[in-house]
N, C-alpha and C positions, 0 to 999 in steps of 0.2 A: 373604639370607645373613645367618651368623651370623656377629658382629664381634669381632676380640679373641684369637682362637688366635695364639698367637707361634711355631708351629708344627702339621704336618698332623695330628700323633698325643697335641697336648697332649690332657691328661686333663681331662676337663670342670670337674672339681671345683678344677681350679688356676685358670681362669679365672675362674670364678664369685669365689672366693677373692682372687683379686685387684681384683676387680669392689668391694670392702669397702672396703678405704680408697683404692682408685684408680681410682674410677668417673671422677671427672674427666675424668685421661690418658683414659682407653677411650671414654669420649663425645667427647672433642674428637678422634681421632685417627679415631672412626667418622664423625664428620660431615663431616671434610676430606676422607675418603677416600672416601665413599658419598655424598656431598653430591646433592640431586636424586634420592636413589636409599632406598626403607626398607631400613635391615637391622634385625638381632635383637641384642640384648644382652642379658647372663647374668648375674642377680640370683642369689644364692644360692638363694631360695625361687621365684623364677619370672621368664622369660624377657619381654622387653618387644621390641614389636613398636614401632619408633620409626619415623616416617613423617615423608617431606619437608614444608616449610612450604606447598608445593602444596594440601596434603589439607586443610590446616586449616580454609577455610570451609567443605567439604562434609562434616568430621567436625562441625563445630561446627549447623549441622542436621541431625545426625540426635538423634530422640528418646533420653532419660536410659532410657527401656527398653528402649531396644537396646544405647546406648553409653552406660556411666552414672561419671561422676565422685565420686558418691558409695558407689557399690562399688569402684571402687579404691581408693578412702581407706580403707574400712571392711575392707575383706581386707588392708591392711598394720597392720592392729590384731592381728589371731590372734583374731578377736573369739568364737569358741567356748571360747577359754579364757581370757578377759579380762574374759566377760559384755558384750558390745558387742554380741551378735547383734542386737537390736532397731533398731540402724542399719538392717539391711538393708530393714526394712518399713516403719520412719516416717520419714517428710520435718518432723517437727515440726520439730527444731533448724534445719531451713531454711528453714521458713515463718514463723518469727518474725523470722528477719532481713531476709527481705524485703518479707514485708505488715506489720512493725510497724517494726522498728528502722530500715528506710531511708527508709520514707515518712512519718516522724517524725525523721527523723537527729536535726536540731540540739537537739528538745527532747532528747532523752538525751545528745547529746555535752554539753549545758548541763548538765546532773547529772553526767556524768563531770568536766567542770572542777572541779565544787565538791569532790570529792574529792580530785582534783589538789592543791586549796589545803591540806584537811585534813593530808592525807601530805606535804605538802611539808617541814612543819618538825620529820616524825617518822621518816622513812624514811632521812635519810642515815646511813650506815654508823657505825659506831664507831670509834674510832683512838687514837693515845696510850694504849694499855689500857683507857681508861674512856669518855671520851666525846667525839666529833667536835662540835665548834661552831659551829651552820649560820652563824655570822657571820665565822668567821674567814676572818683575808687571807691565812693566808699556806697553801700548797702543802701539800694533803694527801692521801694515795695513796686511791683509794677504788675499792672491787671493782664497777666502773659497771654490771656485767650485775644484779648481789644487788639494788641501789637501783632499777633501772627496774624489774623484775620484780614489783615491790614496789609501786609506783606504778600499774603497769599493772594488777595483780590488783586492788587497791583501786577504780579508777577504773570495770574492767570489771563487778567485784559489784556495784557502785552501781547501775549500767543493768539487770543483770539479776536480782538479790535484793534488792537496794536497802537502807535503813537497819533496823537494825543490824548483819545479817549481812555485812555491805561494810568492816565495822571488827570481824567477828569472828575472832578468831586463828585458829581451827580451820580456817574457810572459806578462809581467805588462807593457810595453810600448805599447803590440797589444793589452790587454783588453781598455787601455784607448784610443789608438787610432784608432781600427779597425773599430768601430761604426761610426765616424767621417766622415770616408773617404769611407767607403760604404755611408750612407747617400748620402755624396755629388757625389760620381760616380753616384748613382741612380736618384738621382734630374736631375742632369747636362743631364744626356742622354734622359731623360723625355721630356725636353724643347724643343726637336723635336719631328719632325715627324716619326713615326717607322719606314716610309721605311729606312733612316738615323740612323735610331741607330748605325746600325754596322758599319757607319764611325765614326761617333759621340763619340763611345766608345772608340775608337782607341788614339783620340785624347784628352782624360782625366787625367791630370797628377795626380789625387785621384785613379784611378781605377788603376795605377802600383803601385802606395803604396801602397791597398788594395790586388792585386797579391802579392807584396814583403812579405806584412804581414802571409799570406794565405801561403807561401813558410815555410817560420820560422815555424809559428805554426804547420804547419803538420812537420817538421824537429821533434820539443819537442814531439809531441804527440807521432810521430813516435816510438822516444827515450823509450819512458813510456811505448805503447803499445809493442813495444820489450821486456822488461824488466817484465813485466804482463804476457805475452807468455811464460816465462822461467820459472817461479815462478810455472803456473799451471800446466806445462808440467812437474816438478818436483814432484809435490805434484800427479798426475796422473799415474807415477812410482812409488808411494809411497817413492821417495827420502823427506830427512830432509833439509827444509828449515833455510838455514843459519838467523842469528837475524839479520844483518845489508841486508840479500833480502826480508826481510817480507815488505808487502805493506800496505798504509794507507786503508781503507774504503774508496775510492773516488767516485765520479758520476761517472767520466771519466770508472773506473774499472768495473764500473755496466754496461753502456753501452757496454765495450767490453765482458761480460760476456752474454748479451742478447739481441746483435744487429743481424741483418743478417748477411751473408760473404759481404756484398757489403758496407754493415754500418758500420762495422764495419774495412774495409781496411784504412789504414793512409789517403789517398789522400780524401777521405769523412769525414772521421771523425775527421780529422785534421779542415775540414773547418766548422765541426759541433760546434766545442769545440769555433772557433771563432765567431760564431754566437750567441752562447750562451752567451758571453759578451754583444752583444747588446742590448739586454732588463733586465739585470741584475746590470749593472754598471752605465749608464748616468742617466739614472730614477731616479735610488736608492740615485746618488747623488743627482739631481736635487730636489729629494724631501725634503732629508735635507737641503738645500740652502736655501727655500724655507720658510722651519721652518725658518730656522734663521733670515732671512727675516723678518719675519712675527713679529717676537719675539724683531727685533730693530725696526718697527714701531709702535707697540701697547708694550712697557717694563714694562707694571704693568702687563705682563704675567710672566716675567724671575725671580719672585719671588714664585708666585704661585708653579710654575713647577719644580723651583730647589728646591722647601720645601719638595715635594714629591722625587726629588729623592736623598735629602740627609735623608730623614726619613727610605727610604728604603735601602739605604747603611749603614745608622746604625744596621738597624735590620738584615744584609747579612752578617756585617763586613768589609764592603769597596768597590770603584764604582766598576763599572761592570769590570771584570775580573783582579780586587785586592782583592775579598772575603778574609777574614779568618775564616775559613777553605775556600774553594772554592765553590763555589754552583753552580748549571745548571742556565744557561740562563732565564730558564723557569720561576727562582723564579721572576728576573728582569722584562719579559714581563708582567709576569702576574697582576703583581701588580703596572704597569705603567698607572693607568685608565685615571689620566688628560692629559699625553701627549700622551696617545691614540686619546684621544676627539680630543686634539690641532690638531694633525695631520689629522683628517680627516675634519677639518675645515681648514686648511691648503690647503690639496687636493682639496677640495673646490672650493676654490676661484683659486687654480693653480693646472691646469688640465695638464697633458705629452699631452691629445690630446684632439681636440673641439670635435670630431666625435668619440663617443666609446660606443657600440662595433661597429665592423666593420664584414662584412662578404660578399663573392665572390659566386655568386649563380653561381652551375654547371648546373643546369636544369633549365626549366621553373617551376615557382613554385604559385601556386594562392593559395592565405589565405581563409580564412571561408567567408570574404566578397566579395568575388569576385576579390581582387585586385592582378593584376597581376606582380610577380615579374620573368622580362625576363632571359633567361638562359645569364650566363656574366656579366649581374648586377652587382655593387658595392653596398652592404647596407648596411647604418649606422642609427646611431641615435644620435643626438643632447646631448650628454650629459651634456657638460657644463651650457647651457642655460636652460634645465630641473632641473640642481641643483642651478640655479640663479632666478626660476621662485618663487613667492611670493603663486602660489597656493600650491606647494611643500614644500619650507622653509618658515616662518614667516623672515619677513626684512632679505632677502636674502642678500642684498648689505652690511650688516654689517656683520665685522668679532667676529664671536662668540664662542670662541673655547672651552666651555663649551656647547655644543648642545648635541653631543653624550653622554657626562658623563651626563648631567640632564637626558635624554631618559633611561640610564642603572642602574641609580638611583629611577627612578620613583617608581619602582614595580619589589618582587625579580625575575618576571617573567622576565624582562627584560635583566636583570644582563649580560646575556651572547650575547647580540644583540647589536649590533651597534659601532661594534669594527670595527678599520684599517684591510682593507682585507677582511671583509665579502661583500659579493655584495649584492645588493638590487636593486629594480627597481628606488630605490630616491638616490641610489650610486652606480654611471658606472664607478667609475675611475679606476677599474681594469676589466672592463668588466662585463659580467653576463652569469650565468647559466654553462654548464659543458666543454663551451670555452673559458671561462673566464682566465687571465693572473694565470696559474699553477702555477707558483714560488712566489705571491701574499705573502705568509705566513711567507715565509724566509725571504723576503722584507721588510716586516713589522717588522722584529723582527730585521734584522741590522738595519735599520733605527733607532728602539727604542735603542738598545744598543750604538747609536753612540751618538743619540743626549744626553742620561744619563752621559753618558762617557763627553760629551760638557758640561753640564750645571751642573756635578759637578766641573770641572777644571778651566772652566775660564769663563769670561766674555764677554759680546761683546756688541757694538754699532755700527750704521754708522760712517764714517768718515764726517768731517764738510759739505765738499762739496756736498755727499751723502742724507744729511740730510735736503740741501736746494730743492735736487731733489727728496726727495720721493723714495721708496723702488727702488732697480736697476729692471731695465726693464727687460721685458719678450719679447722675438722674434717669433714671430710670423711665419712660413711659410708652408706656405697650411692649415692644422690641427695640423701640430705638434708646441707644444708650448717649446721653449728653452730657460734657464737662460743664464742670461748675465754670458759667459766665464770669463770674466775680472775682477768682480765686487769684490772689496776688503771690508772685516768687519777688525774692530778695536777689535783685541783680546787680554787681559793679561789676568795671572794665579788669579782665587781666591787668596784671602789672607782674612783668619778667621779674624775679628774685623778691619778691614777697616773703617768700620764704618756705611754706609749705608746697607751694607748687611755682614753678615756670612756664 
């Protein structure tokens, strides 16, 4: 059944309109009312067939050629009007994450850690009209999301594109702005009937910004591609490659070496690099923001997490990136057990998506109990409602940052389970099965390094006016959750011996 109509003759367009900003309430009511049974939710541009969790394992085993996560995600981008059609027929952006990034995870996390150090003293926002002093011991209001997006953009670009592109202002600007403009373009187009898409697309300002960003991205990728081919040609001819010509081990170079002729063509490869920023920067920055908001809401946890960070820093010879002698990021990430647990709980309360995982049906599918998934259907699971279900998590409304930590410490067999980035039927933040987020382990490592360094160097609290309102609002647009981009936190550098903490 279709869920959400307020009365029998309510026009469908009213239901779809309410879903835009009221999806969370509609999904909650549907999950509570229809628990254990499929139901349909109506987004403005598509209907979701939401299945109960009893079907999760069966859906997990269905091949991507029949039920596709990539197809669902690509469809959200209005690909025919944003130059994203290539995503339907190419898996290169997924292959590089599964076959290169994840198997060599900490080789690349170490590269990202280097860039975190570089950006640390450069990306803190300016205040007092002119300059924010990195060593300030006074409370300073900081638009935290802006700071975090730039840090994550630098770290991600170091891994995907290498130096000097990871410090190129044009590329960093694309990394931060492309996602916003692409989402705005697709969302606006899909607010109209399909027969008007072509007309509306020509009138959307964000679409022209998107195309300009794609043009700049293709120029940058084209220069890197040309350099890569010249070096490869020299090696094929047996010529010596000069030291200044040597290339970094980047994910872009792997894609250039393993892609098909059409995939490595600059027009498509440039767009692919822009798309890879879509999932790698804003979601990671938002997760860190939510953790900081949760800490400011429950400040008693600052001392607990900071003590863990300080203990590890003492063992390793300094904070992330400043250890003497240098150590691998793996040493940090593998020891931050309490911070890991805090992230899992923060993500449970503040997901990026309210409906995840999602699938697009490429053919009719009949499940074992006879349930039909028609071709073209958009399939989804109510992940957030499931994670707030008291039959799944005891006292689900309470913020209990050590839930996962206690589970891991309960028995030696559980020590390597219940970690951030691990998919589980009760933790669907990154999806589930072999179509789950392919870059999730890298994202978790970035989050841990950034949080560890923030806790080591700074104190945080809400501004006085924010304290009165509570944590910054989360904006829900359809099933998407967005942190407040302009929210500010008060920051000051930690000083040992200040009194209340060292």
